[in-house]
PASERO-358690 format. One record per residue (C-alpha): residue in three letters; residue number from 1; y, z, x. Coordinates in nm, 4 decimals, padded with zeros to 6 digits, always signed. Layout:
 rest  nr        Y        Z        X
  ALA NUM        Y        Z        X
...
END
This chain:
 rest  nr        Y        Z        X
  MET   1 +03.7503 +04.2550 +26.4310
  ASN   2 +04.0383 +04.2016 +26.6751
  VAL   3 +04.1838 +03.8601 +26.7599
  GLN   4 +03.9981 +03.8348 +27.0915
  SER   5 +03.6633 +03.9202 +26.9293
  ALA   6 +03.7249 +03.6750 +26.6470
  THR   7 +03.8082 +03.4004 +26.8954
  SER   8 +03.4975 +03.4745 +27.1026
  ALA   9 +03.2825 +03.4754 +26.7905
  ALA  10 +03.4044 +03.1247 +26.7047
  ILE  11 +03.2840 +02.9895 +27.0402
  ASP  12 +02.9154 +02.9051 +27.0648
  PHE  13 +02.8620 +03.0558 +27.4100
  ALA  14 +02.4835 +03.0133 +27.3864
  ALA  15 +02.5134 +02.6377 +27.3388
  ILE  16 +02.7710 +02.6074 +27.6164
  LYS  17 +02.5554 +02.8121 +27.8504
  GLY  18 +02.2556 +02.5952 +27.7701
  ARG  19 +02.4458 +02.2835 +27.8685
  GLN  20 +02.5701 +02.4504 +28.1864
  GLN  21 +02.2185 +02.5569 +28.2777
  ILE  22 +02.0987 +02.1984 +28.2432
  ALA  23 +02.3903 +02.0772 +28.4568
  TRP  24 +02.3274 +02.3274 +28.7384
  GLY  25 +01.9552 +02.2535 +28.7217
  SER  26 +02.0106 +01.8797 +28.7635
  GLY  27 +02.0360 +01.7203 +29.1043
  ASP  28 +01.9718 +01.9755 +29.3784
  TYR  29 +02.2582 +02.2204 +29.4266
  ALA  30 +02.0846 +02.3623 +29.7347
  VAL  31 +02.1830 +02.0488 +29.9292
  VAL  32 +02.5475 +02.1455 +29.8779
  GLY  33 +02.4974 +02.5214 +29.8593
  THR  34 +02.3418 +02.5517 +30.2037
  THR  35 +02.6643 +02.4243 +30.3614
  LEU  36 +02.8526 +02.7221 +30.2110
  GLN  37 +02.6501 +02.9890 +30.3949
  ILE  38 +02.9445 +03.1093 +30.6015
  VAL  39 +03.1153 +03.2348 +30.2830
  GLY  40 +02.8296 +03.4735 +30.2069
  GLU  41 +02.8338 +03.6036 +30.5628
  ALA  42 +03.2099 +03.6628 +30.5513
  LEU  43 +03.1849 +03.8391 +30.2152
  CYS  44 +02.9201 +04.0827 +30.3406
  GLU  45 +03.1434 +04.1667 +30.6360
  ALA  46 +03.4491 +04.2086 +30.4135
  ILE  47 +03.2590 +04.4480 +30.1862
  ASP  48 +03.1362 +04.6448 +30.4910
  LEU  49 +02.7743 +04.6196 +30.3789
  ARG  50 +02.5342 +04.8901 +30.4976
  SER  51 +02.1580 +04.8789 +30.5469
  THR  52 +02.1104 +05.1752 +30.3130
  GLN  53 +02.2624 +04.9983 +30.0131
  ARG  54 +02.0945 +04.8361 +29.7136
  VAL  55 +02.2501 +04.4933 +29.6547
  LEU  56 +02.2461 +04.2498 +29.3615
  ASP  57 +02.3419 +03.8844 +29.4068
  VAL  58 +02.4478 +03.7401 +29.0687
  ALA  59 +02.4320 +03.3644 +28.9994
  ALA  60 +02.2979 +03.3458 +29.3525
  GLY  61 +02.2187 +02.9755 +29.3594
  ASN  62 +02.0022 +02.9079 +29.6611
  GLY  63 +02.0868 +03.2457 +29.8085
  ASN  64 +02.3773 +03.2372 +30.0516
  ALA  65 +02.5045 +03.5890 +29.9823
  THR  66 +02.1443 +03.7008 +29.9266
  LEU  67 +02.0399 +03.5994 +30.2764
  ALA  68 +02.3558 +03.7369 +30.4340
  ALA  69 +02.2893 +04.0787 +30.2770
  ALA  70 +01.9194 +04.0700 +30.3713
  ARG  71 +02.0112 +03.9907 +30.7322
  ARG  72 +02.1969 +04.3212 +30.7295
  PHE  73 +01.8751 +04.4995 +30.6198
  ALA  74 +02.0009 +04.5902 +30.2727
  ASP  75 +01.7662 +04.6180 +29.9729
  VAL  76 +01.8472 +04.2898 +29.7958
  VAL  77 +01.7734 +04.1471 +29.4515
  SER  78 +01.8686 +03.7802 +29.4045
  THR  79 +01.9240 +03.6440 +29.0517
  ASP  80 +02.0053 +03.3122 +28.8885
  TYR  81 +01.9258 +03.1438 +28.5571
  VAL  82 +01.8007 +02.8262 +28.7292
  PRO  83 +01.4430 +02.8904 +28.8505
  ALA  84 +01.4467 +02.5958 +29.0929
  LEU  85 +01.7422 +02.7456 +29.2795
  LEU  86 +01.5697 +03.0822 +29.3063
  GLU  87 +01.2715 +02.9027 +29.4558
  ARG  88 +01.4984 +02.7474 +29.7181
  GLY  89 +01.6318 +03.0923 +29.8021
  ARG  90 +01.2775 +03.2258 +29.8197
  GLU  91 +01.1811 +02.9498 +30.0654
  ARG  92 +01.4798 +03.0306 +30.2863
  ALA  93 +01.4055 +03.4034 +30.2852
  LYS  94 +01.0416 +03.3377 +30.3743
  ALA  95 +01.1432 +03.1096 +30.6629
  GLU  96 +01.3597 +03.3889 +30.8064
  HIS  97 +01.1042 +03.6649 +30.7314
  LEU  98 +01.3566 +03.8453 +30.5118
  GLN  99 +01.2561 +04.0891 +30.2376
  VAL 100 +01.4223 +03.9884 +29.9095
  ALA 101 +01.3275 +04.0324 +29.5430
  PHE 102 +01.3982 +03.7246 +29.3287
  LYS 103 +01.4419 +03.7456 +28.9512
  GLU 104 +01.5484 +03.4943 +28.6886
  ALA 105 +01.8475 +03.6426 +28.5058
  ASP 106 +02.1552 +03.5503 +28.3041
  ALA 107 +02.4801 +03.6785 +28.4578
  GLU 108 +02.6000 +03.7727 +28.1097
  ALA 109 +02.2860 +03.9779 +28.0289
  LEU 110 +02.1545 +04.1285 +28.3518
  PRO 111 +01.8096 +04.2906 +28.3114
  PHE 112 +01.8927 +04.6052 +28.5082
  ALA 113 +01.9796 +04.9605 +28.4177
  ASP 114 +02.3337 +05.0957 +28.4363
  ALA 115 +02.4562 +05.1873 +28.7868
  SER 116 +02.1482 +05.0341 +28.9541
  PHE 117 +02.3287 +04.8880 +29.2549
  ASP 118 +02.5687 +05.0022 +29.5251
  VAL 119 +02.6993 +04.6482 +29.5780
  VAL 120 +02.7127 +04.3459 +29.3466
  LEU 121 +02.7879 +04.0032 +29.4987
  SER 122 +02.8561 +03.6528 +29.3717
  THR 123 +02.9756 +03.3534 +29.5726
  PHE 124 +03.1050 +03.0658 +29.3574
  GLY 125 +02.8602 +03.1745 +29.0887
  VAL 126 +02.9703 +03.4210 +28.8219
  MET 127 +03.3065 +03.2424 +28.8013
  PHE 128 +03.1319 +02.9650 +28.6046
  THR 129 +03.0074 +03.1886 +28.3221
  PRO 130 +03.1480 +03.0732 +27.9848
  ASN 131 +03.2084 +03.4268 +27.8523
  GLN 132 +03.4142 +03.5777 +28.1312
  GLU 133 +03.4696 +03.9143 +27.9654
  GLN 134 +03.0975 +03.9623 +27.9048
  ALA 135 +03.0168 +03.8702 +28.2657
  VAL 136 +03.2670 +04.1273 +28.3932
  GLN 137 +03.1171 +04.3935 +28.1687
  GLU 138 +02.7759 +04.3234 +28.3205
  LEU 139 +02.9017 +04.3308 +28.6790
  LEU 140 +03.0637 +04.6676 +28.6137
  ARG 141 +02.7694 +04.8053 +28.4190
  VAL 142 +02.5070 +04.7528 +28.6901
  CYS 143 +02.7370 +04.8714 +28.9716
  ARG 144 +02.7443 +05.2451 +29.0356
  PRO 145 +03.0731 +05.4364 +29.0103
  GLY 146 +03.2452 +05.4091 +29.3474
  GLY 147 +03.0383 +05.0990 +29.4275
  LYS 148 +03.1784 +04.7583 +29.5149
  ILE 149 +03.1741 +04.4133 +29.3613
  GLY 150 +03.2301 +04.1285 +29.6084
  LEU 151 +03.3228 +03.7795 +29.4871
  ALA 152 +03.4193 +03.4440 +29.6336
  ASN 153 +03.6046 +03.2276 +29.3785
  TRP 154 +03.7725 +02.8889 +29.4148
  THR 155 +04.1450 +02.9056 +29.3367
  PRO 156 +04.3145 +02.6832 +29.0754
  ASP 157 +04.5118 +02.4835 +29.3347
  SER 158 +04.2233 +02.4474 +29.5803
  PHE 159 +04.0403 +02.1232 +29.6440
  ILE 160 +03.7502 +02.2340 +29.4222
  GLY 161 +03.9884 +02.3685 +29.1593
  GLN 162 +04.1564 +02.0274 +29.1499
  LEU 163 +03.8174 +01.8552 +29.1460
  PHE 164 +03.7258 +02.0300 +28.8219
  LYS 165 +04.0678 +01.9475 +28.6797
  THR 166 +04.0071 +01.5817 +28.7669
  ILE 167 +03.6631 +01.5857 +28.6058
  GLY 168 +03.8156 +01.7481 +28.2979
  LYS 169 +04.0266 +01.4379 +28.2363
  TYR 170 +03.7069 +01.2403 +28.1791
  VAL 171 +03.4748 +01.5085 +28.0415
  PRO 172 +03.6888 +01.7735 +27.8673
  PRO 173 +03.5619 +02.1328 +27.8797
  ALA 174 +03.4325 +02.2993 +27.5639
  PRO 175 +03.7214 +02.4131 +27.3385
  GLY 176 +03.8190 +02.7761 +27.3882
  VAL 177 +03.6335 +02.8256 +27.7163
  LYS 178 +03.8550 +02.9532 +27.9964
  SER 179 +03.8751 +02.7668 +28.3250
  PRO 180 +03.6434 +02.8992 +28.5994
  ALA 181 +03.9331 +02.8611 +28.8435
  LEU 182 +04.1084 +03.1546 +28.6750
  TRP 183 +03.8708 +03.3774 +28.8720
  GLY 184 +04.0682 +03.2624 +29.1748
  SER 185 +04.3830 +03.4375 +29.0432
  LYS 186 +04.4376 +03.8063 +29.1217
  THR 187 +04.6467 +03.8446 +28.8079
  HIS 188 +04.3559 +03.7228 +28.5979
  LEU 189 +04.1080 +03.9451 +28.7814
  ASP 190 +04.3324 +04.2472 +28.7302
  ALA 191 +04.3326 +04.1711 +28.3583
  LEU 192 +03.9559 +04.1189 +28.3464
  PHE 193 +03.8629 +04.4380 +28.5297
  GLY 194 +04.1478 +04.6491 +28.3925
  ALA 195 +04.1403 +05.0171 +28.4819
  LYS 196 +03.7670 +05.0089 +28.5541
  GLY 197 +03.8009 +04.8556 +28.8983
  THR 198 +04.0565 +04.8320 +29.1769
  VAL 199 +04.0927 +04.4688 +29.2816
  ALA 200 +04.1749 +04.3694 +29.6410
  THR 201 +04.1954 +04.0018 +29.7359
  GLN 202 +04.2438 +03.7835 +30.0391
  SER 203 +04.3108 +03.4098 +30.0463
  LYS 204 +04.0559 +03.2280 +30.2625
  TYR 205 +03.9426 +02.8716 +30.3196
  PHE 206 +03.6110 +02.6950 +30.3304
  THR 207 +03.6254 +02.3554 +30.5019
  PHE 208 +03.4067 +02.0742 +30.3724
  ARG 209 +03.2907 +01.8707 +30.6712
  TYR 210 +03.1179 +01.5432 +30.5845
  LYS 211 +03.0660 +01.2058 +30.7500
  SER 212 +03.3394 +01.0501 +30.5361
  PRO 213 +03.5045 +01.0917 +30.1947
  ARG 214 +03.2525 +00.8453 +30.0532
  HIS 215 +02.9671 +01.0488 +30.2028
  TRP 216 +03.1000 +01.3619 +30.0281
  LEU 217 +03.1199 +01.1744 +29.6975
  ASP 218 +02.7674 +01.0365 +29.7357
  VAL 219 +02.6263 +01.3835 +29.8098
  PHE 220 +02.8085 +01.5565 +29.5242
  ARG 221 +02.7376 +01.2727 +29.2815
  GLY 222 +02.3693 +01.2931 +29.3646
  TYR 223 +02.3122 +01.6672 +29.4017
  TYR 224 +02.5970 +01.8784 +29.2571
  GLY 225 +02.5144 +01.9258 +28.8896
  PRO 226 +02.8648 +01.9284 +28.7347
  VAL 227 +02.9676 +01.6119 +28.9218
  LEU 228 +02.6344 +01.4406 +28.8569
  LYS 229 +02.6575 +01.5188 +28.4848
  ALA 230 +03.0206 +01.4075 +28.4653
  PHE 231 +02.9337 +01.0632 +28.5967
  ALA 232 +02.6328 +01.0442 +28.3653
  ALA 233 +02.8491 +01.1286 +28.0625
  VAL 234 +03.0933 +00.8373 +28.0945
  ASP 235 +03.0639 +00.4603 +28.0730
  SER 236 +03.0745 +00.2255 +28.3692
  ALA 237 +03.4507 +00.1689 +28.3648
  ALA 238 +03.5262 +00.5399 +28.3391
  SER 239 +03.2710 +00.6107 +28.6107
  ASP 240 +03.4506 +00.3755 +28.8472
  ALA 241 +03.7865 +00.5321 +28.7591
  LEU 242 +03.6493 +00.8838 +28.8128
  ALA 243 +03.5146 +00.7824 +29.1544
  ARG 244 +03.8563 +00.6407 +29.2513
  ASP 245 +04.0326 +00.9578 +29.1374
  ILE 246 +03.7938 +01.1804 +29.3327
  LEU 247 +03.8314 +00.9662 +29.6449
  ALA 248 +04.2107 +00.9890 +29.6085
  LEU 249 +04.1786 +01.3672 +29.5802
  LEU 250 +03.9618 +01.3743 +29.8923
  ASP 251 +04.2177 +01.1687 +30.0797
  ARG 252 +04.4903 +01.4144 +29.9759
  PHE 253 +04.3009 +01.7131 +30.1171
  ASN 254 +04.1410 +01.5414 +30.4166
  GLY 255 +04.2923 +01.6440 +30.7493
  ALA 256 +04.0707 +01.4203 +30.9633
  LYS 257 +04.2060 +01.1019 +31.1213
  ASP 258 +03.8784 +00.9663 +31.2578
  GLY 259 +03.7155 +00.8494 +30.9343
  THR 260 +03.5258 +01.1744 +30.8756
  LEU 261 +03.6061 +01.4341 +30.6104
  VAL 262 +03.7552 +01.7713 +30.7009
  ALA 263 +03.8850 +01.9110 +30.3712
  PRO 264 +03.9845 +02.2787 +30.3437
  SER 265 +03.9431 +02.4370 +30.0022
  GLU 266 +04.1092 +02.7701 +29.9312
  TYR 267 +03.9078 +03.0484 +29.7767
  LEU 268 +03.9805 +03.4084 +29.6898
  GLU 269 +03.7683 +03.6698 +29.8654
  VAL 270 +03.7588 +03.9596 +29.6214
  ILE 271 +03.6530 +04.3221 +29.6701
  ILE 272 +03.6530 +04.5323 +29.3541
  THR 273 +03.5871 +04.9058 +29.3778
  LYS 274 +03.4467 +05.0462 +29.0553
  GLN 275 +03.6357 +05.3561 +28.9541
  ASP 276 +03.4459 +05.6849 +28.9460
  GLY 277 +03.3559 +05.7653 +28.5889
  ALA 278 +03.4235 +05.4080 +28.4720
  ARG 279 +03.1784 +05.2610 +28.2232
  SER 280 +03.1149 +04.8979 +28.1455
END
C-alpha cells in the first residue's frame, strides 16, 4: 500500500460524509442556492452545451446547473445525496415545465455506467466531497472520452473561502481532510486530474447582494447547513465571537456604502476535457 492509500485508509470518510450530509440537510440550502443561479447559466455557456448532449449534474443541490442545462434542451440527470434538495430541484423543474431526471446519489459512488454522459457539471458541489481523489475518479469515469467536466469552485482567497477558514477556527475540520477551497486552485486541479483531463480555468466572481451584512448572516445562519451547524456546535460566548468575526469578514468584502451588502466572491470556472482513451 502506498503512502497516499495508507493515509486515506486512516481517514474515516464514511463518518465524515455522514456528518456532512446531516449538515447540508439541515436548514434549507435552497434559500441560498437559488440566488446562485447565474453561475449555472454561465457554466453551461462556457462549456458550449448542446441540446443533443446527455448531462449529469453532480452534488446538484437545488438544481442551478440542472435547470440551466435543461433550459438548453439537453438530456439532464440531477443528483445529490440530500433528498430534500432534489425535491426542491424537482419543484423548480416542474414550475418551468422542464424535463429532468432526479436521482439520489453520492458524488463519490455515482450509480451510472462508465462513459454514460457527454457533460458532467457541478457548481459549488463536488468540491465539498471529503475524498477528493475518489470524487475525481467518479467524474472521469462517467464522462465519455472527449467529453467535458464543468465545475464552479470557490477559491481559497475568496469571500466564501475565507468564510470557511473563519469557521474552521471555531469548528476545526476533520483531521486529514483536504480543504474544499483547494478545488479553486488550478495547480491542485491539474494534480487531481493528471493526464486524464486537460484543465482550463477562468477566474470569475459571484456577488452576494443582501439587505445588509446582518441580513446575510441571519440567512446563512438559518439556512446554510455548514454555518448553521457551526453555530450550533459552539457555546454562547464562541457563538457571539463567531458572529463578530463573520460580520468583520463581510465588512471587509462589502463594496456597498448604503448599508446594503454587495460582496463579490471569486470562484474558478473550470472546463476539463477528458482525454480520448483515458480511464477513471
